[in-house]
N, CA, C, O and the ligand as a Tripos MOL2 file, in Angstrom:
@<TRIPOS>MOLECULE
protein
  253   251    64     0     0
PROTEIN
NO_CHARGES

@<TRIPOS>ATOM
      1 N         207.4060   47.3190   48.6620 N.3       1 MET1
      2 CA        206.0700   47.0110   49.1850 C.3       1 MET1
      3 C         206.1620   46.7420   50.6920 C.2       1 MET1
      4 O         207.0430   46.0260   51.1680 O.2       1 MET1
      5 N         205.2320   47.3370   51.4080 N.am      2 LEU2
      6 CA        205.2100   47.1340   52.8430 C.3       2 LEU2
      7 C         204.5730   45.7930   53.1780 C.2       2 LEU2
      8 O         203.7070   45.2840   52.4680 O.2       2 LEU2
      9 N         205.0360   45.2540   54.2760 N.am      3 ARG3
     10 CA        204.4810   43.9910   54.7500 C.3       3 ARG3
     11 C         204.1370   44.1060   56.2250 C.2       3 ARG3
     12 O         204.6750   44.9490   56.9440 O.2       3 ARG3
     13 N         203.2320   43.2460   56.6590 N.am      4 CYS4
     14 CA        202.8730   43.2060   58.0680 C.3       4 CYS4
     15 C         204.1140   42.8520   58.8850 C.2       4 CYS4
     16 O         204.7910   41.8690   58.5840 O.2       4 CYS4
     17 N         204.4180   43.6440   59.9170 N.am      5 PRO5
     18 CA        205.6080   43.3700   60.7240 C.3       5 PRO5
     19 C         205.4460   42.1260   61.5940 C.2       5 PRO5
     20 O         206.4190   41.6320   62.1640 O.2       5 PRO5
     21 N         204.2320   41.6280   61.6960 N.am      6 PHE6
     22 CA        203.9770   40.4930   62.5780 C.3       6 PHE6
     23 C         204.0400   39.1710   61.8350 C.2       6 PHE6
     24 O         204.5970   38.1980   62.3440 O.2       6 PHE6
     25 N         203.4660   39.1250   60.6170 N.am      7 CYS7
     26 CA        203.3870   37.8530   59.9040 C.3       7 CYS7
     27 C         203.9680   37.9410   58.4960 C.2       7 CYS7
     28 O         204.1180   36.9180   57.8280 O.2       7 CYS7
     29 N         204.2990   39.1590   58.0340 N.am      8 GLY8
     30 CA        204.9160   39.2930   56.7320 C.3       8 GLY8
     31 C         203.9510   39.3180   55.5760 C.2       8 GLY8
     32 O         204.3630   39.2660   54.4170 O.2       8 GLY8
     33 N         202.6630   39.3980   55.8780 N.am      9 TRP9
     34 CA        201.6620   39.4360   54.8070 C.3       9 TRP9
     35 C         201.7730   40.7610   54.0510 C.2       9 TRP9
     36 O         201.9260   41.8110   54.6740 O.2       9 TRP9
     37 N         201.6970   40.7260   52.7040 N.am     10 PRO10
     38 CA        201.7950   41.9830   51.9520 C.3      10 PRO10
     39 C         200.6460   42.9280   52.2870 C.2      10 PRO10
     40 O         199.4810   42.5290   52.2750 O.2      10 PRO10
     41 N         200.9780   44.1770   52.5840 N.am     11 ASP11
     42 CA        199.9430   45.1520   52.8890 C.3      11 ASP11
     43 C         199.0350   45.4140   51.6930 C.2      11 ASP11
     44 O         197.9080   45.8810   51.8590 O.2      11 ASP11
     45 N         199.5190   45.1170   50.4910 N.am     12 ASP12
     46 CA        198.7200   45.3570   49.2890 C.3      12 ASP12
     47 C         197.5510   44.3890   49.1550 C.2      12 ASP12
     48 O         196.6480   44.6030   48.3460 O.2      12 ASP12
     49 N         197.5730   43.3170   49.9570 N.am     13 GLU13
     50 CA        196.5380   42.2970   49.8170 C.3      13 GLU13
     51 C         195.8190   42.0770   51.1450 C.2      13 GLU13
     52 O         196.0650   41.0850   51.8300 O.2      13 GLU13
     53 N         194.9320   43.0000   51.5060 N.am     14 PRO14
     54 CA        194.2230   42.8340   52.7730 C.3      14 PRO14
     55 C         193.4070   41.5530   52.7750 C.2      14 PRO14
     56 O         192.7260   41.2350   51.8010 O.2      14 PRO14
     57 N         193.4820   40.8260   53.8720 N.am     15 VAL15
     58 CA        192.7890   39.5400   53.9550 C.3      15 VAL15
     59 C         191.2970   39.7570   54.1410 C.2      15 VAL15
     60 O         190.4800   39.1420   53.4560 O.2      15 VAL15
     61 N         190.9460   40.6330   55.0690 N.am     16 THR16
     62 CA        189.5430   40.9030   55.3650 C.3      16 THR16
     63 C         189.3300   42.4050   55.4660 C.2      16 THR16
     64 O         190.0410   43.0890   56.2030 O.2      16 THR16
     65 N         188.3570   42.9170   54.7300 N.am     17 THR17
     66 CA        187.9700   44.3130   54.8910 C.3      17 THR17
     67 C         186.8650   44.3680   55.9310 C.2      17 THR17
     68 O         185.7780   43.8270   55.7290 O.2      17 THR17
     69 N         187.1510   45.0230   57.0400 N.am     18 VAL18
     70 CA        186.1970   45.0520   58.1410 C.3      18 VAL18
     71 C         185.1310   46.1020   57.8820 C.2      18 VAL18
     72 O         183.9400   45.8300   58.0270 O.2      18 VAL18
     73 N         185.5540   47.2970   57.5020 N.am     19 SER19
     74 CA        184.5880   48.3590   57.2270 C.3      19 SER19
     75 C         185.2550   49.4600   56.4230 C.2      19 SER19
     76 O         186.4810   49.5760   56.4000 O.2      19 SER19
     77 N         184.4400   50.2640   55.7670 N.am     20 VAL20
     78 CA        184.9230   51.3710   54.9390 C.3      20 VAL20
     79 C         184.1500   52.6240   55.3370 C.2      20 VAL20
     80 O         182.9210   52.6100   55.3970 O.2      20 VAL20
     81 N         184.8680   53.6910   55.6050 N.am     21 HIS21
     82 CA        184.2360   54.9260   56.0750 C.3      21 HIS21
     83 C         184.6770   56.1010   55.2190 C.2      21 HIS21
     84 O         185.8180   56.5510   55.3270 O.2      21 HIS21
     85 N         183.7880   56.6030   54.3690 N.am     22 PRO22
     86 CA        184.1270   57.8270   53.6390 C.3      22 PRO22
     87 C         184.1910   59.0110   54.6040 C.2      22 PRO22
     88 O         183.2980   59.1910   55.4320 O.2      22 PRO22
     89 N         185.2350   59.8030   54.4970 N.am     23 THR23
     90 CA        185.3670   60.9990   55.3240 C.3      23 THR23
     91 C         185.6930   62.1680   54.4050 C.2      23 THR23
     92 O         186.0630   61.9620   53.2490 O.2      23 THR23
     93 N         185.5600   63.3870   54.9050 N.am     24 PRO24
     94 CA        185.8600   64.5490   54.0600 C.3      24 PRO24
     95 C         187.2850   64.5410   53.5200 C.2      24 PRO24
     96 O         187.5420   65.1020   52.4550 O.2      24 PRO24
     97 N         188.2020   63.9200   54.2300 N.am     25 SER25
     98 CA        189.5950   63.9450   53.8000 C.3      25 SER25
     99 C         189.9840   62.7020   53.0250 C.2      25 SER25
    100 O         191.1470   62.5430   52.6520 O.2      25 SER25
    101 N         189.0170   61.8070   52.7750 N.am     26 GLY26
    102 CA        189.3320   60.5890   52.0470 C.3      26 GLY26
    103 C         188.5610   59.4220   52.6200 C.2      26 GLY26
    104 O         187.6730   59.5940   53.4560 O.2      26 GLY26
    105 N         188.9070   58.2380   52.1630 N.am     27 VAL27
    106 CA        188.2050   57.0450   52.6220 C.3      27 VAL27
    107 C         189.0960   56.3020   53.6100 C.2      27 VAL27
    108 O         190.2560   56.0020   53.3270 O.2      27 VAL27
    109 N         188.5290   56.0170   54.7630 N.am     28 THR28
    110 CA        189.2450   55.2310   55.7640 C.3      28 THR28
    111 C         188.7400   53.7970   55.7170 C.2      28 THR28
    112 O         187.5350   53.5460   55.7420 O.2      28 THR28
    113 N         189.6790   52.8640   55.6480 N.am     29 MET29
    114 CA        189.3260   51.4450   55.6270 C.3      29 MET29
    115 C         189.9060   50.7620   56.8500 C.2      29 MET29
    116 O         191.0280   51.0440   57.2690 O.2      29 MET29
    117 N         189.1190   49.8590   57.4130 N.am     30 TRP30
    118 CA        189.6310   48.9960   58.4680 C.3      30 TRP30
    119 C         189.7510   47.6010   57.8750 C.2      30 TRP30
    120 O         188.7910   47.0550   57.3320 O.2      30 TRP30
    121 N         190.9410   47.0350   57.9880 N.am     31 THR31
    122 CA        191.1510   45.6900   57.4600 C.3      31 THR31
    123 C         191.8000   44.8260   58.5290 C.2      31 THR31
    124 O         192.4100   45.3320   59.4710 O.2      31 THR31
    125 N         191.6610   43.5230   58.3690 N.am     32 ARG32
    126 CA        192.2730   42.5960   59.3070 C.3      32 ARG32
    127 C         193.2360   41.7020   58.5470 C.2      32 ARG32
    128 O         192.9030   41.1470   57.4990 O.2      32 ARG32
    129 N         194.4240   41.5750   59.0900 N.am     33 CYS33
    130 CA        195.4800   40.7890   58.4530 C.3      33 CYS33
    131 C         195.2660   39.2990   58.7210 C.2      33 CYS33
    132 O         194.3960   38.9110   59.5000 O.2      33 CYS33
    133 N         196.0760   38.4790   58.0630 N.am     34 ALA34
    134 CA        196.0020   37.0350   58.2680 C.3      34 ALA34
    135 C         196.3240   36.6640   59.7120 C.2      34 ALA34
    136 O         195.8590   35.6390   60.2100 O.2      34 ALA34
    137 N         197.1240   37.5000   60.3880 N.am     35 CYS35
    138 CA        197.5240   37.2050   61.7600 C.3      35 CYS35
    139 C         196.5290   37.7730   62.7660 C.2      35 CYS35
    140 O         196.6740   37.5600   63.9700 O.2      35 CYS35
    141 N         195.5160   38.4980   62.2820 N.am     36 GLY36
    142 CA        194.5220   39.0540   63.1940 C.3      36 GLY36
    143 C         194.7850   40.5020   63.5540 C.2      36 GLY36
    144 O         193.9950   41.1110   64.2750 O.2      36 GLY36
    145 N         195.8850   41.0680   63.0630 N.am     37 SER37
    146 CA        196.1840   42.4740   63.3290 C.3      37 SER37
    147 C         195.1860   43.3670   62.6020 C.2      37 SER37
    148 O         194.9670   43.2190   61.4000 O.2      37 SER37
    149 N         194.5840   44.2960   63.3430 N.am     38 LEU38
    150 CA        193.6400   45.2310   62.7470 C.3      38 LEU38
    151 C         194.4150   46.4160   62.1900 C.2      38 LEU38
    152 O         195.2760   46.9820   62.8630 O.2      38 LEU38
    153 N         194.1000   46.7820   60.9530 N.am     39 GLN39
    154 CA        194.8370   47.8570   60.2910 C.3      39 GLN39
    155 C         193.8920   48.9840   59.9070 C.2      39 GLN39
    156 O         192.7620   48.7410   59.4830 O.2      39 GLN39
    157 N         194.3580   50.2100   60.0560 N.am     40 THR40
    158 CA        193.6380   51.3700   59.5630 C.3      40 THR40
    159 C         194.3280   51.8360   58.2940 C.2      40 THR40
    160 O         195.5290   52.1050   58.2980 O.2      40 THR40
    161 N         193.5820   51.9310   57.2210 N.am     41 ARG41
    162 CA        194.1380   52.3840   55.9500 C.3      41 ARG41
    163 C         193.4050   53.6350   55.4950 C.2      41 ARG41
    164 O         192.2040   53.7790   55.7240 O.2      41 ARG41
    165 N         194.1230   54.5250   54.8590 N.am     42 VAL42
    166 CA        193.5170   55.7030   54.2610 C.3      42 VAL42
    167 C         193.7740   55.6290   52.7640 C.2      42 VAL42
    168 O         194.9180   55.5330   52.3220 O.2      42 VAL42
    169 N         192.6880   55.6750   51.9880 N.am     43 LEU43
    170 CA        192.8280   55.6260   50.5390 C.3      43 LEU43
    171 C         193.2860   56.9780   50.0190 C.2      43 LEU43
    172 O         192.6150   57.9870   50.2370 O.2      43 LEU43
    173 N         194.4070   57.0050   49.3430 N.am     44 ARG44
    174 CA        194.8990   58.2090   48.6930 C.3      44 ARG44
    175 C         194.9670   57.8820   47.2040 C.2      44 ARG44
    176 O         195.9240   57.2650   46.7350 O.2      44 ARG44
    177 N         193.9370   58.3050   46.4650 N.am     45 GLY45
    178 CA        193.8480   57.9060   45.0710 C.3      45 GLY45
    179 C         193.6150   56.4100   45.0100 C.2      45 GLY45
    180 O         192.6800   55.8990   45.6260 O.2      45 GLY45
    181 N         194.4530   55.7090   44.2770 N.am     46 ALA46
    182 CA        194.2940   54.2730   44.1270 C.3      46 ALA46
    183 C         195.1120   53.5010   45.1570 C.2      46 ALA46
    184 O         195.1030   52.2700   45.1710 O.2      46 ALA46
    185 N         195.8190   54.2290   46.0190 N.am     47 THR47
    186 CA        196.7050   53.5770   46.9660 C.3      47 THR47
    187 C         196.1360   53.6520   48.3800 C.2      47 THR47
    188 O         195.7410   54.7230   48.8410 O.2      47 THR47
    189 N         196.0970   52.5250   49.0550 N.am     48 ALA48
    190 CA        195.6660   52.4970   50.4460 C.3      48 ALA48
    191 C         196.9130   52.4890   51.3270 C.2      48 ALA48
    192 O         197.7240   51.5640   51.2840 O.2      48 ALA48
    193 N         197.0400   53.5450   52.1230 N.am     49 VAL49
    194 CA        198.2050   53.6680   52.9860 C.3      49 VAL49
    195 C         197.8350   53.2150   54.3900 C.2      49 VAL49
    196 O         196.8690   53.7070   54.9730 O.2      49 VAL49
    197 N         198.5970   52.2880   54.9250 N.am     50 VAL50
    198 CA        198.3540   51.8330   56.2860 C.3      50 VAL50
    199 C         198.8690   52.9030   57.2450 C.2      50 VAL50
    200 O         200.0610   53.2070   57.2780 O.2      50 VAL50
    201 N         197.9510   53.4630   58.0170 N.am     51 THR51
    202 CA        198.3320   54.5370   58.9300 C.3      51 THR51
    203 C         198.4980   54.0410   60.3570 C.2      51 THR51
    204 O         199.1730   54.6800   61.1650 O.2      51 THR51
    205 N         197.8870   52.9110   60.6700 N.am     52 ALA52
    206 CA        198.0110   52.3670   62.0160 C.3      52 ALA52
    207 C         197.6660   50.8930   61.9630 C.2      52 ALA52
    208 O         196.8940   50.4480   61.1150 O.2      52 ALA52
    209 N         198.2500   50.1450   62.8830 N.am     53 ARG53
    210 CA        197.8860   48.7300   62.9670 C.3      53 ARG53
    211 C         198.0500   48.2550   64.3960 C.2      53 ARG53
    212 O         198.9270   48.7040   65.1340 O.2      53 ARG53
    213 N         197.1790   47.3350   64.7550 N.am     54 SER54
    214 CA        197.2110   46.8140   66.1080 C.3      54 SER54
    215 C         198.1140   45.5910   66.1510 C.2      54 SER54
    216 O         198.6090   45.1220   65.1250 O.2      54 SER54
    217 N         198.3110   45.0950   67.3430 N.am     55 ARG55
    218 CA        199.0290   43.8330   67.4720 C.3      55 ARG55
    219 C         198.1160   42.6960   67.0200 C.2      55 ARG55
    220 O         196.8950   42.8530   66.9900 O.2      55 ARG55
    221 N         198.7030   41.5560   66.6690 N.am     56 PRO56
    222 CA        197.8610   40.4070   66.3130 C.3      56 PRO56
    223 C         196.9490   40.0210   67.4700 C.2      56 PRO56
    224 O         197.2990   40.2010   68.6370 O.2      56 PRO56
    225 N         195.7900   39.4960   67.1410 N.am     57 VAL57
    226 CA        194.8560   39.0420   68.1540 C.3      57 VAL57
    227 C         195.4490   37.8130   68.8390 C.2      57 VAL57
    228 O         195.8380   36.8420   68.1900 O.2      57 VAL57
    229 N         195.5050   37.8820   70.1290 N.am     58 ALA58
    230 CA        196.0570   36.7560   70.8930 C.3      58 ALA58
    231 C         195.0680   35.6020   70.8880 C.2      58 ALA58
    232 O         193.8650   35.7990   71.0590 O.2      58 ALA58
    233 N         195.5900   34.3890   70.6900 N.am     59 LYS59
    234 CA        194.7250   33.2260   70.6800 C.3      59 LYS59
    235 C         194.1830   32.9640   72.0890 C.2      59 LYS59
    236 O         193.0370   32.5470   72.2590 O.2      59 LYS59
    237 N         195.0080   33.2110   73.0750 N.am     60 ALA60
    238 CA        194.6000   33.0040   74.4610 C.3      60 ALA60
    239 C         195.0380   34.2120   75.2750 C.2      60 ALA60
    240 O         196.1540   34.7100   75.1280 O.2      60 ALA60
    241 N         194.1500   34.6670   76.1240 N.am     61 THR61
    242 CA        194.4870   35.8070   76.9670 C.3      61 THR61
    243 C         194.8500   35.3410   78.3620 C.2      61 THR61
    244 O         194.3020   34.3680   78.8790 O.2      61 THR61
    245 N         195.7680   36.0460   78.9460 N.am     62 THR62
    246 CA        196.1480   35.7230   80.3240 C.3      62 THR62
    247 C         195.6140   36.8050   81.2470 C.2      62 THR62
    248 O         195.7250   37.9960   80.9580 O.2      62 THR62
    249 N         195.0610   36.3960   82.3050 N.am     63 ALA63
    250 CA        194.4430   37.3370   83.2380 C.3      63 ALA63
    251 C         195.4470   37.9290   84.1890 C.2      63 ALA63
    252 O         195.0860   38.7420   85.0410 O.2      63 ALA63
    253 ZN        199.8440   40.1420   59.8340 Zn       64 ZN64
@<TRIPOS>BOND
     1     1     2 1
     2     2     3 1
     3     3     4 2
     4     3     5 am
     5     5     6 1
     6     6     7 1
     7     7     8 2
     8     7     9 am
     9     9    10 1
    10    10    11 1
    11    11    12 2
    12    11    13 am
    13    13    14 1
    14    14    15 1
    15    15    16 2
    16    15    17 am
    17    17    18 1
    18    18    19 1
    19    19    20 2
    20    19    21 am
    21    21    22 1
    22    22    23 1
    23    23    24 2
    24    23    25 am
    25    25    26 1
    26    26    27 1
    27    27    28 2
    28    27    29 am
    29    29    30 1
    30    30    31 1
    31    31    32 2
    32    31    33 am
    33    33    34 1
    34    34    35 1
    35    35    36 2
    36    35    37 am
    37    37    38 1
    38    38    39 1
    39    39    40 2
    40    39    41 am
    41    41    42 1
    42    42    43 1
    43    43    44 2
    44    43    45 am
    45    45    46 1
    46    46    47 1
    47    47    48 2
    48    47    49 am
    49    49    50 1
    50    50    51 1
    51    51    52 2
    52    51    53 am
    53    53    54 1
    54    54    55 1
    55    55    56 2
    56    55    57 am
    57    57    58 1
    58    58    59 1
    59    59    60 2
    60    59    61 am
    61    61    62 1
    62    62    63 1
    63    63    64 2
    64    63    65 am
    65    65    66 1
    66    66    67 1
    67    67    68 2
    68    67    69 am
    69    69    70 1
    70    70    71 1
    71    71    72 2
    72    71    73 am
    73    73    74 1
    74    74    75 1
    75    75    76 2
    76    75    77 am
    77    77    78 1
    78    78    79 1
    79    79    80 2
    80    79    81 am
    81    81    82 1
    82    82    83 1
    83    83    84 2
    84    83    85 am
    85    85    86 1
    86    86    87 1
    87    87    88 2
    88    87    89 am
    89    89    90 1
    90    90    91 1
    91    91    92 2
    92    91    93 am
    93    93    94 1
    94    94    95 1
    95    95    96 2
    96    95    97 am
    97    97    98 1
    98    98    99 1
    99    99   100 2
   100    99   101 am
   101   101   102 1
   102   102   103 1
   103   103   104 2
   104   103   105 am
   105   105   106 1
   106   106   107 1
   107   107   108 2
   108   107   109 am
   109   109   110 1
   110   110   111 1
   111   111   112 2
   112   111   113 am
   113   113   114 1
   114   114   115 1
   115   115   116 2
   116   115   117 am
   117   117   118 1
   118   118   119 1
   119   119   120 2
   120   119   121 am
   121   121   122 1
   122   122   123 1
   123   123   124 2
   124   123   125 am
   125   125   126 1
   126   126   127 1
   127   127   128 2
   128   127   129 am
   129   129   130 1
   130   130   131 1
   131   131   132 2
   132   131   133 am
   133   133   134 1
   134   134   135 1
   135   135   136 2
   136   135   137 am
   137   137   138 1
   138   138   139 1
   139   139   140 2
   140   139   141 am
   141   141   142 1
   142   142   143 1
   143   143   144 2
   144   143   145 am
   145   145   146 1
   146   146   147 1
   147   147   148 2
   148   147   149 am
   149   149   150 1
   150   150   151 1
   151   151   152 2
   152   151   153 am
   153   153   154 1
   154   154   155 1
   155   155   156 2
   156   155   157 am
   157   157   158 1
   158   158   159 1
   159   159   160 2
   160   159   161 am
   161   161   162 1
   162   162   163 1
   163   163   164 2
   164   163   165 am
   165   165   166 1
   166   166   167 1
   167   167   168 2
   168   167   169 am
   169   169   170 1
   170   170   171 1
   171   171   172 2
   172   171   173 am
   173   173   174 1
   174   174   175 1
   175   175   176 2
   176   175   177 am
   177   177   178 1
   178   178   179 1
   179   179   180 2
   180   179   181 am
   181   181   182 1
   182   182   183 1
   183   183   184 2
   184   183   185 am
   185   185   186 1
   186   186   187 1
   187   187   188 2
   188   187   189 am
   189   189   190 1
   190   190   191 1
   191   191   192 2
   192   191   193 am
   193   193   194 1
   194   194   195 1
   195   195   196 2
   196   195   197 am
   197   197   198 1
   198   198   199 1
   199   199   200 2
   200   199   201 am
   201   201   202 1
   202   202   203 1
   203   203   204 2
   204   203   205 am
   205   205   206 1
   206   206   207 1
   207   207   208 2
   208   207   209 am
   209   209   210 1
   210   210   211 1
   211   211   212 2
   212   211   213 am
   213   213   214 1
   214   214   215 1
   215   215   216 2
   216   215   217 am
   217   217   218 1
   218   218   219 1
   219   219   220 2
   220   219   221 am
   221   221   222 1
   222   222   223 1
   223   223   224 2
   224   223   225 am
   225   225   226 1
   226   226   227 1
   227   227   228 2
   228   227   229 am
   229   229   230 1
   230   230   231 1
   231   231   232 2
   232   231   233 am
   233   233   234 1
   234   234   235 1
   235   235   236 2
   236   235   237 am
   237   237   238 1
   238   238   239 1
   239   239   240 2
   240   239   241 am
   241   241   242 1
   242   242   243 1
   243   243   244 2
   244   243   245 am
   245   245   246 1
   246   246   247 1
   247   247   248 2
   248   247   249 am
   249   249   250 1
   250   250   251 1
   251   251   252 2
@<TRIPOS>SUBSTRUCTURE
     1 MET1         2 RESIDUE 1 A MET
     2 LEU2         6 RESIDUE 1 A LEU
     3 ARG3        10 RESIDUE 1 A ARG
     4 CYS4        14 RESIDUE 1 A CYS
     5 PRO5        18 RESIDUE 1 A PRO
     6 PHE6        22 RESIDUE 1 A PHE
     7 CYS7        26 RESIDUE 1 A CYS
     8 GLY8        30 RESIDUE 1 A GLY
     9 TRP9        34 RESIDUE 1 A TRP
    10 PRO10       38 RESIDUE 1 A PRO
    11 ASP11       42 RESIDUE 1 A ASP
    12 ASP12       46 RESIDUE 1 A ASP
    13 GLU13       50 RESIDUE 1 A GLU
    14 PRO14       54 RESIDUE 1 A PRO
    15 VAL15       58 RESIDUE 1 A VAL
    16 THR16       62 RESIDUE 1 A THR
    17 THR17       66 RESIDUE 1 A THR
    18 VAL18       70 RESIDUE 1 A VAL
    19 SER19       74 RESIDUE 1 A SER
    20 VAL20       78 RESIDUE 1 A VAL
    21 HIS21       82 RESIDUE 1 A HIS
    22 PRO22       86 RESIDUE 1 A PRO
    23 THR23       90 RESIDUE 1 A THR
    24 PRO24       94 RESIDUE 1 A PRO
    25 SER25       98 RESIDUE 1 A SER
    26 GLY26      102 RESIDUE 1 A GLY
    27 VAL27      106 RESIDUE 1 A VAL
    28 THR28      110 RESIDUE 1 A THR
    29 MET29      114 RESIDUE 1 A MET
    30 TRP30      118 RESIDUE 1 A TRP
    31 THR31      122 RESIDUE 1 A THR
    32 ARG32      126 RESIDUE 1 A ARG
    33 CYS33      130 RESIDUE 1 A CYS
    34 ALA34      134 RESIDUE 1 A ALA
    35 CYS35      138 RESIDUE 1 A CYS
    36 GLY36      142 RESIDUE 1 A GLY
    37 SER37      146 RESIDUE 1 A SER
    38 LEU38      150 RESIDUE 1 A LEU
    39 GLN39      154 RESIDUE 1 A GLN
    40 THR40      158 RESIDUE 1 A THR
    41 ARG41      162 RESIDUE 1 A ARG
    42 VAL42      166 RESIDUE 1 A VAL
    43 LEU43      170 RESIDUE 1 A LEU
    44 ARG44      174 RESIDUE 1 A ARG
    45 GLY45      178 RESIDUE 1 A GLY
    46 ALA46      182 RESIDUE 1 A ALA
    47 THR47      186 RESIDUE 1 A THR
    48 ALA48      190 RESIDUE 1 A ALA
    49 VAL49      194 RESIDUE 1 A VAL
    50 VAL50      198 RESIDUE 1 A VAL
    51 THR51      202 RESIDUE 1 A THR
    52 ALA52      206 RESIDUE 1 A ALA
    53 ARG53      210 RESIDUE 1 A ARG
    54 SER54      214 RESIDUE 1 A SER
    55 ARG55      218 RESIDUE 1 A ARG
    56 PRO56      222 RESIDUE 1 A PRO
    57 VAL57      226 RESIDUE 1 A VAL
    58 ALA58      230 RESIDUE 1 A ALA
    59 LYS59      234 RESIDUE 1 A LYS
    60 ALA60      238 RESIDUE 1 A ALA
    61 THR61      242 RESIDUE 1 A THR
    62 THR62      246 RESIDUE 1 A THR
    63 ALA63      250 RESIDUE 1 A ALA
    64 ZN64       253 GROUP 0 **** ****
């Protein structure tokens, strides 16, 4: 099972589903991890494959 490389959260258990977009090639899901990392998932049958993920959201930004 894959896990978030930033916080170790199991990819099988998305914390927050941001949005779901049906496309001709399948369903694309955007989810947010416990650490704030935004993930792009593509549903292939019953399995959601994480195809891309952002870095965790920084609590404070530096200018
Ligand atoms: Zn995470």
